[in-house]
N, C-alpha and C positions, 0 to 999 in steps of 0.2 A: 643124361638126357632129360630125366624127369624132375630135375630140380633147377629150373630156370629162375634166377633171382631169388632162390630160396623157396620156390613153390614146389609142391609135390603133386603128382597126377592124381586127381580125385576120381575122375570117371570120364570115359569116352561115351558121352551121353547120346549124341545124335549122329547117325550115319544115314546118308541119303541112298547109297547103294551098298550092298553087303561087301565088306572088304574081303578080297579073295586070298590074300596072303595068310596062310594058316597060322603063323605065329602072331600076326596082328589080330586075327579073329579070336584066338585063344585069349589074348590080352583083353580084348573088348568084352568077351563074355565074363571074364573074371572081374573086371572093373564094373561092368553094368550090373551084375547081380551079387557083387560082394558087399562088404560092410563099409567100404570107403565113403559111400555117398552120405551116410548118416553118422558114422562113428568118429570122423575127424572133426576136431574143433579148430576152426580157421578164423582168420581176420580179413584176408583179401583173396582175390581170385585172379587167375590168368586164363585167357581163352586163346586157343589156336584153331585156325581153320586149315586143315591139311588135306590136300587132294587125295582121293581114294587111290589105293594100290601102291602108294610110295612105301618103300622099306622103312621100317621103324627108325633106323639110324639117320634117315634123311628128313624126318618130319620137321625139324627146326628150319632147315634151309628151304624146304618145299612149301612151307606155309604161305598162304596168300594173305593172311591177316593174323597178327599176334599182338596182344595188348594185356595190360594188367591194371588192377586198381591199387591205390596206395593210401586209402583213407579208413581202413579197418571197418568197413561197413558191416561185416558179418557180426560184429559185437552188438549191433542193434537188432539182429534177427536170429539169435540163438546159436550162432557159430557155424552154420552150414546150410546147404540148400534144403535139406530135409525139413529143418525148422522154418526156414524162410517160406517154404511152400505150404505150411500148415493151414494157412488161411484160404487156400485155393478151393473154390467151389464153382460148379457149373450153374449157369442161369441165375447169377446174382450180380447185382450192380449194373453198370452201363459202361460203354466205351469211353466215357469221360474219366473213368478210373484208369489212369495210364501206368499205375504201379510205381514202385520206387526205382529211381534211376541214379546212377553214380558215374562221375567222370572217370575216364580211363587214360592211361599213359601208353602210347603206342610203342611197341617193340619192333614191329614191321608194319608199314602202312601209315596212313594219315587220314584226316577227315575227308579229303577229296577222294582218295582211293576207296574208302569205305562207302561213300555215296555211290560210286560207280559200280559197286558189286550188286546193287539193287536196281530195280526197274525205274524208268523215268517218272512214272506216275506216283509210286510210293515216296519218292524223294521229297515231294511237297509236304509229306505228312510227318517227317521226322527230322531230328537234328543229330548229326554224327558226333562222335566223341564221348559216348556214354555206353554203359550197359544197363539194360532195364529188365526188371523181373515182373512177372504176372500181370501184364496189361490186359484189359478186357477188350475183346474184339466185338465186331458188329453183331455176332451171333451169341454174345454174352459168354464167350469162351475165355478162360484165363490162359493166355499163352505163357510159355515158360520163360523164355529169354528173348530179348531183342538185342542181337549181338552187334555192338559197336554203335548203336543208335538209341535215341530217346524219342518215343512218340510225342508229337506236339499238337496235332490236329487230326481230324478224320478218325475212321474206325477200321481201316483196312490192314490191321496188324498181321493178318495171315500171310501177307505178301512180303513181310520183312522181319517177322519174328518166328521163332521155332518152338516146337513142343507144345505142351498144354493138354487139356482134356475137356471133354464135353462134346458139343455138336460141331461137326464139320460137314460140308458138302461131301457126298460120296466120292467125288473125283478129287477131293482135297485130303483124302485120308492119308495120314502119315505125319511125321514130325516136321517135314518141310511143306506144310499144307498148301499154301498158295504160291510156292516158289516157281512153279512151271505153269502158271495160270494161262498165259497166252496160247500155249499149245493145247491145253485142255479145253479152254472156253472159246478159242478162236478170236481172242481180243488182241490188243497191242499195247505194250508199255507197262505191263504189270509184272512180268517174270523177272526173276533175278538173273544174274549172269550164270552161264553154264559152269564156270569154275566154282562158284559158290554152291550151286546145286549138287555138284559132284565132289563135295568135300565132307570130311568128318569134322565134328566139333569136339575138341578136347578141352576139358575143364581142369584147371589146377587150383589147389588150395595152398594158401600160406598162413 
């Protein structure tokens, strides 16, 4: 299960709602706080978005989005996410710094289905078919990953990128900062799909 196309599971980094299955929770804690994040030397990455509460043996089939890179981009950034994120700082740069982005190969999904996972307003700010790291948001926050997309204009990365550190609005606290913005702020068109909000993000190294 954990070696798709030669990838090994590096970490279950982001979960929107705590996974209730005890075996999955145990795995999450081991991966999140273990050495895998920074001890593995990798060349490429695979990302799965898996709906919460699905049994581990069904993660592959249950995924709403799966893709991988094949250009060995980690060789330019120290071999893993720990090294890639070394330059992250809060309150530095501007949102014109959109971070390094790399093309992806879809294993499940495509560019159009990726767009539909995000709100109609953010769709005007990104191009699908990429994975992006550490773009700067309007609050000068370095987001961690834009999954399946590359920012091209605007500064509202909180509505389609995950993780990061620095300042967030109090009602945007969490790794999925602006994913539920319409409900929180009473606006329309900014929230991601419910299936994306209620999925875990699994990262694999190769």
